[in-house]
C-alpha positions in Angstrom: 0.2 0.1 -0.1 2.1 2.3 -0.6 3.7 2.3 3.0 1.0 2.0 5.6 2.4 4.2 8.5 -0.3 3.2 11.1 0.2 1.1 14.3 -3.6 0.9 15.5 -6.3 -1.2 14.1 -7.6 1.8 12.5 -6.5 4.3 9.6 -5.3 7.9 9.4 -6.2 11.3 9.4 -5.1 12.9 6.3 -5.5 16.1 4.6 -7.7 18.2 6.7 -10.1 20.9 5.8 -8.2 23.6 4.0 -6.9 25.7 7.1 -6.1 30.1 6.5 -2.8 30.4 4.5 -2.3 26.6 3.5 -2.8 25.3 0.0 -6.2 23.4 -0.8 -5.8 20.1 -2.6 -8.0 20.9 -5.7 -10.4 18.9 -7.1 -10.3 17.6 -11.1 -12.3 19.4 -13.3 -15.4 17.4 -13.9 -14.4 14.8 -10.9 -17.6 14.1 -9.5 -19.3 14.0 -13.2 -16.7 11.7 -14.5 -15.7 9.6 -11.7 -13.5 6.9 -13.0 -12.0 8.8 -15.5 -9.0 6.8 -17.2 -8.5 4.2 -14.0 -10.1 1.6 -15.4 -11.3 -1.8 -13.2 -9.1 -4.7 -14.3 -12.3 -7.1 -14.0 -9.6 -9.2 -12.1 -11.4 -9.2 -8.2 -10.6 -11.2 -5.0 -14.0 -11.9 -3.0 -14.4 -12.5 0.4 -15.7 -15.5 1.5 -18.9 -16.1 3.9 -17.7 -14.0 7.2 -15.1 -11.8 5.7 -14.9 -8.1 6.7 -12.8 -5.5 6.1 -9.5 -5.8 4.3 -6.8 -3.9 6.8 -3.4 -4.6 5.0 -2.7 -5.1 1.3 1.0 -6.2 0.5 2.4 -7.1 -2.8 5.1 -9.5 -3.0 8.0 -9.2 -5.6 6.3 -11.5 -8.2 3.6 -9.7 -10.5 0.6 -11.7 -8.8 1.0 -12.0 -5.3 0.2 -9.9 -2.5 -0.5 -10.0 1.0 -4.0 -9.0 2.6 -4.7 -8.9 6.1 -8.3 -9.4 7.0 -10.6 -9.8 10.0 -12.3 -13.1 9.7 -15.4 -14.3 11.5 -14.8 -17.4 12.9 -17.0 -20.4 11.7 -19.0 -20.6 15.0 -20.6 -17.4 13.8 -22.4 -19.0 11.0 -22.8 -22.3 12.9 -25.1 -20.7 15.8 -27.4 -18.5 13.9 -29.0 -17.5 16.9 -26.1 -15.7 18.1 -26.7 -12.0 18.5 -25.1 -9.2 16.6 -22.3 -8.7 19.3 -22.0 -12.0 20.0 -20.9 -12.5 16.1 -18.8 -9.4 16.3 -16.9 -11.0 19.5 -15.6 -13.9 17.7 -13.7 -11.9 14.6 -10.0 -13.2 14.4 -7.2 -11.8 12.3 -6.4 -14.1 9.3 -3.3 -13.7 7.4 -3.7 -15.2 3.2 -0.9 -15.5 1.1 -1.9 -15.5 -2.6 -0.2 -16.6 -5.8 -2.1 -15.9 -8.7 -4.7 -18.5 -7.9 -3.1 -20.2 -5.3 -4.3 -19.3 -1.6 -2.8 -20.1 1.6 -4.6 -19.2 5.3 -1.5 -18.8 8.0 -3.4 -19.5 11.3 -1.0 -17.3 13.1 -1.0 -14.6 16.0 -0.2 -11.4 14.3 0.9 -8.8 16.6 -2.5 -6.1 16.1 -0.4 -3.4 16.8 1.6 -3.3 13.7 0.0 -5.8 11.1 0.8 -3.1 8.3 4.5 -4.5 9.0 4.6 -7.5 6.5 7.2 -7.9 4.6 8.4 -10.7 1.3 12.1 -11.1 1.3 13.5 -9.9 -2.1 13.4 -13.1 -3.7 10.0 -14.1 -2.6 10.8 -17.3 -0.4 10.6 -15.9 3.1 7.9 -13.5 4.4 8.5 -11.8 7.5 5.8 -10.1 10.0 5.6 -8.9 13.7 3.7 -11.6 15.9 2.4 -11.5 19.3 6.0 -12.7 21.0 8.8 -11.4 18.4 9.4 -11.2 14.6 8.5 -14.3 12.6 10.1 -15.6 9.3 8.0 -17.8 7.7 9.2 -20.0 4.5 6.5 -19.2 1.6 6.8 -22.5 -0.2 5.6 -24.8 2.7 4.5 -21.8 5.4 6.6 -23.4 7.7 8.0 -21.1 10.6 12.1 -20.8 10.3 13.2 -18.5 12.8 11.7 -16.0 15.6 13.5 -12.7 16.6 11.7 -13.0 20.5 10.7 -9.6 22.2 8.8 -8.5 25.2 5.1 -7.8 24.4 5.4 -3.7 24.8 8.1 -3.9 21.8 7.5 -1.7 19.3 8.3 -2.7 15.5 9.6 -1.7 12.0 10.9 -4.3 9.6 12.8 -2.8 6.5 11.6 -3.4 3.0 14.4 -5.7 2.3 13.2 -7.9 5.3 17.0 -8.3 6.2 16.7 -6.0 9.6 14.1 -4.9 12.2 13.8 -1.8 14.3 12.5 -2.6 17.7 11.6 -0.5 20.6 13.3 -1.9 23.3 13.1 0.5 26.1 10.5 3.2 26.8 10.7 4.6 30.3 12.0 8.5 30.8 13.8 8.0 27.6 13.0 5.8 24.5 15.6 3.6 22.9 15.2 1.8 19.3 17.6 -0.6 18.4 18.3 -2.5 14.7 18.8 -5.6 14.5 20.0 -8.1 11.9 16.9 -10.6 11.5 18.7 -13.8 10.6 21.2 -13.2 13.0 19.8 -11.8 15.7 22.7 -9.4 16.4 22.3 -5.6 17.0 23.7 -3.3 14.4 22.9 0.2 16.1 21.4 1.9 18.8 19.5 5.6 19.0 18.6 7.0 22.2 15.6 9.8 22.4 15.6 11.8 25.8 12.4 12.4 27.1 10.4 11.5 24.3 7.8 8.2 23.5 8.0 6.4 20.1 4.3 5.9 18.4 5.8 4.6 15.0 8.5 3.3 13.2 8.9 2.8 9.7 12.0 2.2 7.4 12.3 4.6 4.1 14.5 5.3 1.5 15.4 2.1 0.4 16.1 1.4 4.0 18.6 3.6 4.6 16.7 5.8 6.9 14.3 5.2 9.7 11.0 7.4 10.3 10.2 8.2 13.8 7.2 9.5 15.3 7.4 10.7 18.7 5.8 12.5 21.5 6.8 14.3 24.3 5.6 13.4 27.9 2.4 14.9 28.1 2.4 16.7 24.7 -0.5 16.8 22.4 1.6 17.1 19.2 3.6 14.4 17.8 6.9 15.2 16.1 8.4 13.5 12.9 12.2 12.8 12.2 14.5 10.7 10.0 17.2 8.9 11.5 19.7 8.2 8.5 21.4 5.0 9.4 24.1 5.5 7.2 25.4 8.8 8.8 23.8 7.8 12.3 22.5 11.4 12.2 18.7 12.8 13.0 16.9 15.4 10.6 15.0 18.1 12.2 11.0 17.2 13.7 8.3 18.2 11.6 5.3 18.6 13.6 2.3 16.5 12.9 -1.1 15.5 14.5 -1.1 13.1 17.8 -4.5 11.9 16.6 -5.4 10.7 13.3 -7.4 7.9 11.6 -4.7 7.1 9.0 -1.0 8.1 7.9 1.8 7.0 5.6 5.1 8.3 4.6 6.2 8.3 1.3 9.1 5.4 0.2 11.9 8.5 -0.1 10.8 9.9 3.1 10.2 13.2 1.7 6.0 13.5 2.2 3.9 12.6 5.0 0.2 12.3 4.9 -2.2 11.7 7.6 -6.1 11.9 7.7 -8.7 12.5 10.2 -12.5 11.3 10.5 -14.0 14.3 9.6 -13.2 13.6 6.0 -9.8 15.8 6.4 -6.1 15.3 4.5 -3.0 16.7 5.3 0.1 16.4 3.2 3.8 17.8 4.5 7.1 17.8 3.3 9.4 16.1 5.9 12.2 18.2 4.5 11.2 21.7 5.9 7.7 20.5 7.8 5.7 22.8 5.4 2.4 21.7 4.7 2.2 20.8 1.1 -1.7 21.0 0.6 -4.7 19.9 2.9 -8.5 18.6 1.7 -11.7 17.9 2.8 -13.2 16.7 -0.4 -14.0 13.0 0.6 -17.4 12.2 1.2 -16.6 10.1 4.1 -14.1 9.1 6.9 -10.8 8.5 4.9 -9.6 5.3 6.3 -6.8 4.3 4.1 -3.8 6.2 1.6 -0.8 4.8 -0.4 2.0 6.6 -2.3 2.8 5.3 -5.6 6.2 3.7 -5.9 8.1 6.8 -7.0 6.2 9.0 -4.9 4.6 11.2 -7.5 0.8 9.8 -6.7 -1.2 9.5 -3.7 -4.4 7.5 -3.2 -7.0 7.8 -0.5 -10.0 5.8 0.3 -13.1 6.4 1.9 -16.5 5.6 2.7 -18.4 7.4 -0.6 -22.3 7.9 -1.0 -24.6 7.1 -4.4 -28.0 7.7 -4.5 -28.3 7.3 -0.8 -26.3 4.0 -0.8 -22.8 3.7 1.1 -19.9 2.9 -2.0 -16.4 2.7 -1.7 -14.4 5.9 -2.7 -10.9 6.4 -4.0 -9.3 9.7 -5.1 -5.9 9.9 -6.8 -3.9 13.0 -6.0 -0.9 14.2 -7.4 1.4 14.1 -4.4 3.7 17.5 -5.5 0.8 19.5 -6.3 -2.0 18.5 -4.1 -4.2 18.4 -7.4 -6.9 16.0 -7.6 -6.7 13.6 -10.6 -9.3 11.1 -10.4 -12.4 9.9 -8.6 -12.9 6.4 -8.8 -16.4 4.8 -7.0 -16.7 1.3 -6.2 -20.2 0.2 -6.5 -19.4 -3.2 -5.1 -18.5 -1.7 -1.8 -19.5 0.3 1.3 -16.1 1.2 1.7 -12.5 1.4 0.9 -10.3 0.2 3.7 -7.1 -0.9 2.2 -4.8 0.3 -0.6 -1.7 -0.6 -2.3 0.1 0.1 -5.5 1.9 -2.6 -7.5 5.6 -2.6 -6.9 6.1 -1.4 -10.8 3.1 1.3 -10.4 1.1 -0.4 -12.9 -1.9 -1.2 -10.7 -3.7 -0.2 -7.6 -5.2 -2.8 -5.3 -8.2 -1.6 -2.8 -9.4 -3.5 -0.1 -12.9 -3.1 0.9 -15.4 -3.3 4.0 -16.9 -6.4 2.5 -13.8 -8.2 2.1 -13.2 -7.7 -1.9 -9.8 -6.6 -3.2 -10.3 -5.0 -6.5 -7.5 -4.0 -8.9 -7.4 -0.9 -11.1 -5.3 -0.1 -13.9 -2.9 2.9 -13.5 -3.4 5.1 -16.9 0.1 4.6 -18.7 1.2 8.3 -18.3 1.3 8.1 -14.6 3.2 4.5 -14.7 6.9 5.6 -13.6 9.5 4.7 -16.2 12.3 3.9 -13.3 10.5 3.4 -9.8 12.3 4.9 -7.1 14.7 2.4 -5.1 
């Protein structure tokens, strides 16, 4: 999904209502009259089975037709007990990981750490996948689904896993100060360490080809959060950028230069991490923005929400020029009551959208938006 930068089980606050003196994300001409424009449906849909609920994360693998999806799944007991009340049914919801390769589907009964479910990674050769579980970082074999290794941690640990799946950042101390260690996943060896004085770490994400670690922190008792970049090559920290402490969804671009957040009042913001300036704001979505994704080259930003059509809830996706804030297109998905997950394919040719009913649909990115060279 680009890279979804969320720790909680909900999405983010993106580009908020246009504040005085701030540029607004502009709507494309005729966007509401011609919603899909040239972003066509590929007619390829993964349909959620009985009991499926919102797709929370979509993660493409290194192969063209491979992707990760993490869904909320109702247990079989829900359907075997018709007399169960609505409340009892929702209490049976369990997380489920699915590994898809073309038409092949594998369901993995694993205990994913609910706070870091977006940290799913394939190895570059596609033979392994890595994700944070309840008791540590797990490495599984893609071929047979066997557990190969686990890098154990305590239950309070915060995680970030590199895109190459070779290293991980762990929040190993959170008292008066916060301490972050970088580990080699295969050997368990500690590679680097960073101590942040009087700051609480809330989120971490590898960016810029795993050369930097984006860190969001809050001061003790502060209502604001600070975003900073730890350069792992020079071992230096960038100046901090102030961002909201409360949001529904957030994300950082692959190169670490743009950060976006969205609120439940339909508002979205886009910041430059270089100077902290607000690039754009908007409130043009019809409902709560639940997910966002940057394209691999960082030129496009997709946002997903619950829209409305003829008084019926539908899925609504908006595409933005991430460098100017201009709205490029609006995609209406009539088959869904809301978009809950987004991801661009690694080559930038396709956008996958996960829906509140457990479906995943695929949209063709117009050729003139496909990057000739994808940023590494």
